[in-house]
C-alpha positions in Angstrom: 132.3 50.7 12.4 130.3 49.5 9.6 131.9 47.6 7.4 130.7 49.4 4.1 131.9 46.3 2.0 130.3 44.0 3.3 127.0 46.0 3.1 127.6 46.9 -0.4 127.4 43.1 -0.7 123.9 42.7 0.7 122.4 46.1 -1.6 120.1 44.8 -4.6 121.8 46.7 -7.8 118.8 49.1 -7.4 119.1 49.7 -3.9 122.8 51.0 -5.0 121.7 52.9 -7.8 119.2 55.0 -5.5 121.9 55.5 -2.7 123.1 57.6 -5.4 120.1 59.8 -5.7 119.1 62.9 -3.8 115.7 64.0 -3.3 114.3 67.3 -1.8 112.5 67.2 1.7 108.9 67.3 0.4 109.5 63.5 -0.9 110.0 61.9 2.2 107.5 60.5 4.7 107.8 62.4 7.9 108.2 66.0 6.6 106.6 68.2 8.3 107.9 71.3 6.3 108.6 71.5 1.9 112.6 72.6 2.5 114.1 74.9 1.0 113.9 74.7 -3.0 116.5 76.3 -4.5 116.3 75.3 -8.3 112.8 74.0 -10.4 111.2 71.3 -9.3 111.6 68.5 -12.1 109.0 65.9 -13.4 110.5 63.0 -12.1 109.7 58.9 -12.2 110.7 58.8 -8.6 108.4 55.9 -7.0 108.0 54.9 -3.4 110.9 52.3 -3.6 113.5 54.9 -5.2 112.3 57.1 -2.0 112.2 54.4 0.4 116.5 53.6 -1.0 117.8 57.2 -1.3 121.1 58.4 -0.3 120.3 61.8 0.5 118.1 64.6 1.2 118.3 68.5 0.3 117.1 71.3 1.7 115.1 69.6 4.9 116.0 71.6 8.3 114.9 72.0 11.8 115.9 68.8 14.5 112.5 67.4 14.7 111.4 67.7 11.2 114.8 65.8 10.2 114.6 63.4 13.0 110.8 62.5 11.8 112.1 62.2 8.5 115.1 59.7 8.9 112.9 57.9 11.7 110.3 57.1 9.2 113.0 56.6 6.4 115.0 53.5 8.5 111.4 52.2 9.7 111.1 51.6 6.0 114.5 51.1 4.5 115.1 47.3 4.3 118.8 48.0 5.2 118.7 50.3 7.7 120.7 52.9 5.9 120.3 56.3 7.2 120.1 59.4 5.5 122.3 62.2 4.7 120.9 65.9 5.6 122.5 68.3 2.9 121.8 72.2 2.5 122.8 75.7 1.3 124.3 76.9 4.6 126.4 79.8 2.5 126.9 82.5 5.2 125.1 81.2 8.1 122.1 79.4 9.1 120.1 81.6 11.1 122.2 84.2 12.2 123.3 85.6 8.8 126.8 86.8 8.2 127.9 89.1 5.4 127.5 87.6 2.0 131.2 85.9 0.9 132.2 88.7 -1.4 132.0 91.0 1.8 133.6 88.2 3.8 136.4 88.4 1.2 137.1 92.4 1.9 137.5 91.3 5.6 141.3 90.0 4.5 140.4 88.5 8.1 140.7 84.5 8.0 140.2 83.9 11.5 136.2 85.8 11.4 135.8 83.8 8.2 136.7 80.2 10.1 135.0 81.7 12.8 131.8 82.5 10.8 131.7 78.9 9.5 132.1 77.4 12.6 128.7 79.2 14.2 127.2 77.8 10.7 128.1 74.8 11.3 127.4 74.6 14.8 123.4 76.2 14.7 123.3 73.7 11.2 124.7 70.6 13.4 122.0 71.1 16.2 119.3 71.1 13.7 119.9 68.0 12.0 121.9 69.0 8.7 125.1 66.9 7.8 126.0 68.7 4.6 126.3 72.1 3.6 127.0 73.1 0.1 129.8 75.6 1.1 132.4 77.1 0.5 131.8 78.5 -3.1 134.6 79.5 -3.9 134.8 80.3 -7.6 137.0 83.1 -8.9 135.0 85.9 -10.6 136.0 88.9 -12.9 133.0 89.6 -14.1 130.5 91.4 -11.5 127.7 91.0 -14.0 127.4 87.5 -12.6 124.6 87.4 -10.2 126.7 84.6 -8.2 129.5 86.7 -7.8 127.7 87.6 -4.2 128.8 83.9 -3.5 132.9 84.0 -4.2 134.9 85.6 -2.1 136.2 87.9 -4.9 139.0 87.9 -8.0 142.4 86.7 -6.7 143.3 83.0 -6.7 145.2 83.6 -3.7 142.6 85.1 -1.3 140.0 83.2 -2.3 142.3 79.6 -1.9 142.9 81.2 1.9 139.4 81.8 2.6 138.6 78.3 1.2 140.5 76.7 4.2 139.3 78.8 6.6 135.6 77.9 5.7 136.3 74.2 5.6 138.1 74.7 8.7 135.1 76.4 10.3 132.7 74.1 8.8 134.9 70.8 9.7 137.0 71.5 12.5 139.8 69.5 13.2 137.5 66.2 13.3 134.2 66.0 11.5 133.7 62.5 12.0 134.0 62.5 15.8 132.3 66.7 16.5 128.9 66.0 16.2 128.9 70.3 16.7 130.2 70.3 12.9 129.2 69.7 9.6 130.9 68.2 6.5 132.0 70.7 3.8 131.1 70.4 -0.1 133.4 73.0 -2.1 131.2 74.1 -5.3 131.3 74.7 -7.9 134.2 72.8 -9.9 135.1 74.0 -12.3 135.4 77.3 -13.6 131.5 78.9 -13.3 132.6 82.1 -12.4 134.1 82.7 -15.8 130.5 82.3 -17.6 130.3 84.4 -20.6 128.7 87.6 -20.5 128.6 87.1 -16.7 124.9 85.0 -17.3 124.4 82.0 -15.2 124.9 78.9 -16.2 126.3 79.7 -19.6 128.9 78.9 -21.0 133.0 78.7 -19.8 135.5 79.0 -22.9 139.5 79.0 -21.7 142.7 78.0 -21.8 143.5 75.1 -19.8 146.8 76.4 -18.6 144.6 79.6 -17.5 142.1 77.0 -15.7 144.6 75.6 -13.8 146.5 79.0 -13.0 144.0 81.2 -11.6 140.7 79.0 -11.4 141.3 75.3 -9.5 143.6 76.4 -6.6 140.5 77.6 -4.4 139.2 74.1 -4.9 142.4 72.0 -4.3 142.8 74.8 -1.7 139.7 73.3 -0.3 140.5 69.2 -0.8 144.0 70.3 0.9 142.2 71.3 4.0 140.2 68.2 4.0 137.0 68.8 2.7 134.5 66.1 2.5 132.6 66.7 -1.0 132.4 68.5 -4.3 129.5 69.7 -5.9 130.3 70.1 -10.0 128.8 73.0 -12.1 126.9 73.6 -14.4 129.2 75.0 -16.7 131.3 73.5 -19.9 134.8 72.8 -19.4 136.5 72.2 -22.8 133.4 71.2 -24.6 132.0 69.3 -22.2 129.7 69.9 -19.0 131.1 69.6 -16.0 128.7 66.8 -14.7 129.8 64.5 -17.1 133.8 65.4 -17.7 135.8 62.8 -17.5 138.8 64.2 -17.8 138.0 67.2 -15.2 136.5 64.6 -13.2 138.6 61.4 -12.9 141.5 63.1 -14.2 142.5 66.7 -12.2 139.9 65.8 -9.5 140.6 61.7 -9.0 144.0 61.0 -10.7 146.2 63.8 -10.2 144.3 65.2 -7.0 144.0 62.2 -5.1 140.4 63.0 -3.8 138.5 60.1 -2.6 135.3 61.8 -1.5 132.0 62.1 -2.6 131.1 64.3 -6.0 127.3 65.5 -6.0 125.8 67.5 -9.6 124.3 71.0 -8.9 120.3 71.1 -9.0 119.3 68.8 -12.5 122.3 69.2 -13.5 122.7 65.7 -14.7 119.6 65.9 -16.7 120.6 69.0 -18.8 123.0 67.5 -20.1 120.5 66.8 -22.7 119.9 70.4 -23.3 123.7 70.3 -23.5 123.2 68.4 -26.5 126.4 66.0 -25.0 123.0 63.5 -24.0 120.7 61.7 -26.0 118.1 61.0 -23.4 117.7 60.8 -19.7 119.4 57.4 -19.6 122.6 58.5 -21.9 123.0 61.4 -19.6 123.1 59.7 -16.1 125.4 57.0 -17.9 127.8 59.7 -19.3 127.8 61.5 -15.7 128.8 58.5 -13.3 131.0 57.3 -15.8 132.8 60.7 -15.3 132.5 60.4 -11.7 129.8 62.1 -10.1 128.3 60.1 -7.1 124.9 61.4 -6.3 122.3 62.6 -8.9 120.6 66.0 -7.5 116.9 66.4 -8.3 116.8 63.9 -11.4 116.0 61.0 -12.4 118.5 59.4 -14.7 120.2 57.3 -12.6 117.3 55.5 -10.7 115.0 54.8 -13.7 118.3 54.7 -16.1 121.3 52.8 -15.0 120.2 49.2 -14.0 119.2 48.5 -17.6 122.8 49.7 -18.5 124.5 47.5 -15.8 122.1 44.8 -17.1 123.4 44.8 -20.7 126.9 45.6 -20.0 126.9 49.1 -21.3 128.1 50.1 -17.0 130.1 48.0 -15.0 128.6 47.6 -11.8 132.0 48.4 -10.2 131.7 51.6 -10.8 128.1 52.0 -9.3 130.2 50.3 -6.1 132.7 52.5 -6.0 130.4 55.6 -5.9 127.8 53.7 -3.1 131.0 52.9 -1.3 132.4 56.4 -1.3 128.4 58.0 0.0 128.5 55.2 2.4 132.1 55.9 3.4 130.9 59.5 4.1 127.5 58.5 6.5 130.1 56.3 8.6 132.6 58.9 9.2 129.9 61.4 10.6 129.0 58.5 12.6 124.9 58.1 11.1 125.2 54.3 11.4 125.6 54.3 15.0 123.8 57.0 15.3 121.6 58.2 12.6 120.4 61.6 14.7 123.9 62.8 15.1 124.3 66.1 16.9 119.9 67.1 15.8 118.3 68.8 19.4 115.4 70.6 19.9 116.9 72.0 23.1 120.1 72.8 21.8 118.6 74.9 18.8 116.7 76.9 21.6 119.9 78.0 23.0 122.3 78.3 20.4 120.6 79.6 17.4 120.7 83.4 17.2 122.3 83.6 20.5 123.8 86.7 21.1 127.2 85.7 21.5 126.6 84.0 17.5 125.3 87.8 17.2 128.5 89.8 18.5 130.2 87.6 15.9 128.4 88.3 13.0 128.7 92.5 13.7 132.4 92.0 14.4 132.4 90.5 11.0 130.0 92.6 9.2 132.5 95.4 10.4 135.5 94.5 8.7 133.8 93.2 5.6 132.4 97.2 5.5 134.3 99.1 3.0 135.1 103.0 2.6 134.8 104.0 -0.4 134.9 108.0 -0.3 135.3 110.2 2.7 135.4 114.1 2.4 136.2 114.4 6.1 132.5 113.6 6.6 132.7 110.7 8.4 133.2 110.1 11.4 129.4 111.6 12.5 129.4 113.1 15.9 126.0 111.8 18.0 124.6 115.2 18.9 124.5 116.3 14.6 120.7 116.2 13.8 120.3 113.2 11.1 118.1 112.6 8.3 118.1 108.9 6.9 116.4 108.0 3.9 116.3 105.4 1.2 114.6 102.3 0.3 117.3 100.8 2.8 116.9 103.5 5.7 114.9 101.0 8.4 114.7 97.4 6.3 115.5 94.1 7.4 116.3 92.8 4.1 120.0 93.4 4.2 120.7 89.4 4.3 121.8 89.0 0.4 120.6 86.0 -1.1 121.6 82.2 0.1 120.9 83.6 3.5 118.6 80.7 4.0 116.8 80.5 7.4 117.7 84.3 8.1 114.9 86.4 8.7 114.7 90.2 8.2 112.6 90.3 11.2 115.5 89.5 13.1 118.1 92.1 11.3 119.0 95.1 12.8 118.3 98.1 10.7 120.0 101.0 10.4 117.0 103.0 11.8 117.1 101.1 15.0 120.9 101.0 15.4 121.5 105.4 14.5 118.5 105.6 16.7 120.4 103.7 19.3 123.6 106.1 18.9 121.9 109.6 18.1 121.2 112.2 20.9 118.6 113.5 18.6 115.4 112.6 16.4 116.4 110.8 13.7 114.7 111.6 10.9 113.4 108.3 8.9 111.9 108.6 5.1 111.9 106.1 2.4 112.2 108.2 -0.3 111.7 106.1 -3.5 111.5 102.1 -2.9 114.0 100.3 -5.1 112.9 100.2 -8.4 110.0 102.9 -8.4 109.3 105.9 -7.4 106.8 106.8 -4.5 104.2 109.2 -4.4 105.5 112.6 -3.0 109.0 110.6 -1.9 111.6 113.5 -3.1 109.6 116.2 -1.9 109.5 114.6 1.8 112.9 113.5 1.5 114.2 116.9 0.5 112.1 118.5 3.5 114.0 116.3 5.6 117.4 116.9 4.5 116.7 120.6 4.9 116.2 120.1 8.7 119.1 117.9 9.1 122.5 118.7 9.6 123.7 115.4 7.7 121.9 113.3 5.5 122.6 109.4 5.1 121.0 107.5 2.5 120.5 104.0 2.4 120.3 102.5 -1.4 121.0 99.4 -3.4 119.8 96.2 -4.9 117.0 94.1 -3.8 118.5 90.9 -2.8 116.6 89.1 -5.4 118.7 91.3 -8.3 122.1 89.5 -7.9 122.6 85.7 -6.9 122.0 82.5 -8.6 119.9 83.5 -11.6 120.0 87.3 -11.0 122.8 88.3 -13.9 122.6 92.2 -15.0 123.6 94.3 -17.8 123.0 96.9 -15.9 124.8 97.1 -13.0 124.4 100.8 -11.9 121.5 101.7 -9.0 117.9 101.5 -10.1 117.0 105.0 -11.6 114.6 106.1 -9.0 117.8 105.4 -6.3 120.1 107.6 -8.3 117.5 110.6 -8.8 116.4 110.3 -4.9 120.3 110.9 -4.6 120.4 113.6 -7.3 117.7 115.5 -5.7 119.1 115.2 -2.4 122.5 116.7 -3.4 120.9 120.1 -4.6 119.8 120.4 -0.9 123.7 121.5 0.0 123.5 119.2 3.1 126.8 117.0 3.3 125.3 113.2 1.9 126.2 110.0 3.3 125.6 106.9 0.8 125.1 103.3 2.4 125.3 100.8 -0.2 123.3 97.6 0.4 124.0 95.2 -2.8 125.3 91.8 -3.8 128.2 92.8 -6.7 130.7 95.6 -7.4 128.2 98.2 -8.9 128.8 101.0 -11.4 128.6 103.4 -9.2 128.1 107.0 -11.8 125.2 109.1 -10.3 126.6 107.7 -6.4 130.1 109.1 -6.0 130.1 112.3 -7.8 126.7 113.5 -5.6 127.9 111.6 -2.0 130.2 113.4 0.2 131.1 110.1 1.5 130.2 106.5 0.3 130.1 103.4 2.5 130.2 99.8 0.8 128.1 97.9 3.5 127.1 94.7 0.8 124.7 92.5 2.3 125.9 92.3 5.6 123.7 90.4 7.2 121.8 90.0 10.7 123.5 92.4 12.7 124.2 94.5 10.1 122.5 98.1 10.6 124.8 97.8 14.1 127.7 97.4 12.2 127.8 100.0 10.2 126.3 102.4 13.2 129.7 101.6 15.1 131.2 102.4 12.2 130.0 105.7 10.9 130.0 107.2 14.1 133.1 106.2 15.1 132.9 103.6 17.6 134.8 101.7 14.7 137.3 101.5 12.2 137.1 100.7 8.8 139.1 98.1 7.8 137.6 96.6 4.9 139.5 96.0 1.4 137.9 95.4 -1.7 138.2 91.8 -2.7 136.9 92.5 -6.7 137.6 95.6 -8.5 134.5 98.0 -8.8 134.6 99.3 -12.4 133.9 102.7 -14.1 131.6 101.2 -16.1 129.9 97.6 -17.6 131.8 98.4 -20.7 135.2 97.8 -19.1 134.1 94.1 -17.7 136.1 92.2 -17.1 138.2 94.5 -15.1 140.7 93.0 -12.5 143.8 94.3 -11.0 146.3 91.2 -12.2 145.5 90.9 -15.8 148.5 90.4 -18.3 150.8 93.1 -20.4 150.1 93.4 -24.0 152.3 95.0 -26.4 151.0 98.3 -26.7 150.2 98.8 -22.9 149.0 102.4 -21.8 151.5 105.0 -20.7 155.1 103.1 -21.6 157.9 105.4 -22.7 157.8 104.8 -26.1 153.8 104.6 -26.8 152.0 106.7 -28.7 148.8 108.5 -28.2 145.8 107.2 -30.0 147.9 103.3 -30.8 147.7 101.4 -27.5 145.6 99.7 -25.4 143.1 101.6 -24.2 139.6 102.8 -24.2 138.9 106.2 -25.9 136.4 106.9 -23.6 136.9 105.2 -20.0 140.3 104.8 -18.0 141.7 101.4 -18.9 141.9 100.3 -14.5 138.5 100.0 -12.2 137.1 103.3 -10.0 138.9 101.7 -7.6 141.0 98.7 -7.3 141.4 95.4 -5.5 142.6 95.8 -2.3 141.5 99.3 -1.6 139.7 100.7 1.1 140.0 104.0 3.4 140.0 104.7 7.3 139.7 106.9 9.8 143.1 107.1 10.1 146.6 107.5 7.6 149.2 104.9 7.4 152.9 105.9 6.1 154.6 102.8 4.5 158.6 103.5 4.6 161.1 101.9 2.2 160.9 98.0 0.9 164.3 95.9 2.6 164.7 93.0 0.9 167.0 90.3 2.7 169.1 89.8 -0.3 168.8 90.5 -3.9 169.8 87.3 -5.5 167.0 84.3 -4.7 168.2 80.9 -4.6 166.0 77.6 -5.2 166.1 76.5 -1.7 166.5 79.6 0.1 164.4 82.3 1.4 163.7 85.9 0.7 162.7 88.1 3.5 160.9 91.3 2.5 160.5 93.6 5.5 158.3 97.2 5.5 158.2 99.8 8.1 154.6 100.7 8.4 153.6 103.7 10.9 150.0 104.8 11.9 150.4 108.5 11.6 146.9 109.3 12.1 145.1 109.8 15.7 143.4 107.2 16.0 143.9 103.4 16.5 143.6 101.6 13.1 143.8 98.2 10.9 146.2 98.4 7.7 146.0 95.4 5.3 149.4 95.1 4.3 149.4 93.4 0.8 152.4 92.1 -0.9 152.7 91.9 -4.7 155.3 90.4 -6.8 155.9 91.1 -10.9 157.3 88.6 -13.0 159.1 91.0 -15.4 160.2 87.9 -18.0 158.7 84.6 -18.6 158.1 81.6 -20.9 154.6 82.8 -21.9 153.3 86.6 -21.0 152.5 86.8 -17.3 150.1 89.0 -15.1 151.5 92.7 -14.4 151.0 91.9 -10.2 150.0 88.9 -8.1 148.9 89.0 -4.7 151.5 87.0 -3.0 151.3 87.3 0.6 149.4 90.0 3.0 148.8 90.9 6.6 146.0 92.6 8.7 147.5 94.4 11.3 145.9 96.8 14.0 148.6 99.8 15.4 147.8 102.0 18.0 147.8 106.2 16.8 151.3 107.3 16.3 152.7 102.8 16.4 154.9 101.8 13.9 155.9 98.4 13.5 158.2 96.4 10.9 155.7 93.8 8.7 157.9 91.2 7.6 157.0 88.6 4.9 158.6 85.8 3.1 158.6 84.3 -0.4 160.7 81.1 -1.7 160.8 79.8 -5.2 157.8 78.0 -4.8 155.7 81.2 -4.7 157.4 82.0 -8.0 156.0 79.0 -10.0 153.5 78.9 -12.9 152.2 76.9 -15.7 154.2 77.3 -18.8 153.1 76.6 -22.1 153.3 72.9 -21.5 151.3 73.1 -18.5 155.0 72.3 -16.4 154.2 74.4 -13.4 157.5 75.7 -12.2 159.6 78.7 -11.5 162.3 80.8 -14.1 165.5 82.3 -13.2 165.6 85.8 -14.3 164.4 89.3 -12.8 161.1 89.7 -10.5 159.6 93.0 -8.6 158.3 93.2 -4.9 155.6 96.0 -4.0 154.2 96.2 -0.7 151.1 98.8 -0.4 148.2 99.7 0.9 145.9 98.3 -2.3 146.9 96.7 -5.9 147.9 100.3 -7.2 151.1 100.4 -5.1 153.9 100.8 -8.3 157.2 101.7 -5.9 159.1 98.4 -5.6 162.3 96.8 -5.3 164.0 94.1 -7.7 165.0 90.9 -6.8 166.7 87.9 -9.5 166.2 84.2 -8.7 169.1 82.1 -9.8 
């Protein structure tokens, strides 16, 4: 075991400061490729000495490549300090799973954990030590492109998925398990609330809202043992997160007692100048390191300027030592001083990556992540039906989504390949139009194919680059050529099944009314085509439920289920027709609510039974409800429990998800589903920021989505 304090004592001041610097792979000797570039390349004042003493590498991959970089580095680093290799393995390394938003729609924590375990395994044998995941930003605005990386709009659901993914990446003991990687939760904090849904933009919210809705998922990841935190690009209370002392030192270090590594996002330290809180790069570096940002990613504000600040007494070397200690401690925990190549293994790469077992897991998660939004008795299809498969995603392997990194569309199973493997008739396939442009004779060819078919499957959606980082949009409808294609096919009179490939909830006007069935596949990953075919032919049953509301239109945004009560709510008994909180041209609520998703079977909920109508401070409240599969086939139902705090010290949400269970039922089977609530589940942040519950009335709702409106009341004493 390395004596970290002794090692720090041997380091020069500049060597310590360079240890706080992260550079992309092309900077390093021995690199066999340029690595993954995930941000703009900055003009950096980096010398050879800075590179020799740098602490970590961004974006390198491949066991041979990483071993080569590490070997060259160790040969030149004076004290033999190994590099940390970090990358964005967000929803798969080479075997790509559905995007995180889709994973949230699975409501299956075990499959989510397993997907992270597989991503960690493929990453570890390829030489990676740290993944920049999970991304746990709560999002209520689908205009924001990075909604693709989150699991949705609910703090509880996001928190549970955060824990599941950290467990998957790190396992029980990442220190001794070279087949796991360290996790880095991001983006701390509140990034999902960027104004206007515009990436890198301002966040402005109350401290109470931040703590109640946005911070819980980060805390959950850290409670699970997450090793690292990445700061967000946005401001919090007027201060960019990367230099936000109250956030980083106050909340993260002091309140939560986090003693791991904090890293900036790409270039975020230098961006303090553009924010207007730093005069120059030196000032930016000083403010970031004082706030507790340990590693500066891809700018030189630390390496070029901090030494001068220490020497002139403006910065204590103790601050540098603390940051270096955290970084070296992580390297020691990962065993890099004893084995700097850790799990990198070229032979295992060949055996493990994209293995049949990993593909099967990706297929299973894609099945459970897909949401059936509409079905007018069209699905499931029969394999004897003659199918016309039409649209830009009919035979397109580019269904991985952004942040699929090393995933290849050539490894994906397309819809055409999967449907042809199941259909007993020849499947005609016509593109019809590209994602954003019409094709000459495309509509005519599509209509001709539809005329000769029994059923038309239209595969449409966004280009992967239309969402994800830097993928903000004000118009979240399908591109016009695709909407026109669906409209023209509707004229033929054949049943239309629309399958959507997208990275955000869309405005589905033009789709819903012109389709007999609508399948929300998101970007489903490497095995996406096969999973969709399994579902639409009935080999699998739909069980996905929305983890984010789908709006009627972008004009409603933000629209989310756990909104606050207003003084003039629409539909109140004494409400006047006009003078209530409403739109004149749209419903208030979403087109499809949080928790919504159809199945090929049906579920009947019985009466909710409470073990008591009075809950005391140290007791439990058991809630039971009988649920029966009243359909002809087996299915999984996500049984959801919501609570309303009827009267609070501050205004409370109309409903809050408190528990859920994903339960499998045979045809005709009835099960009693039981939940348990305690006083802790009823706490919230008051106006003085105390976190406690209030005595009074609460209502419990149990149902299949957040619109459930029949509940039972109890009193907290």
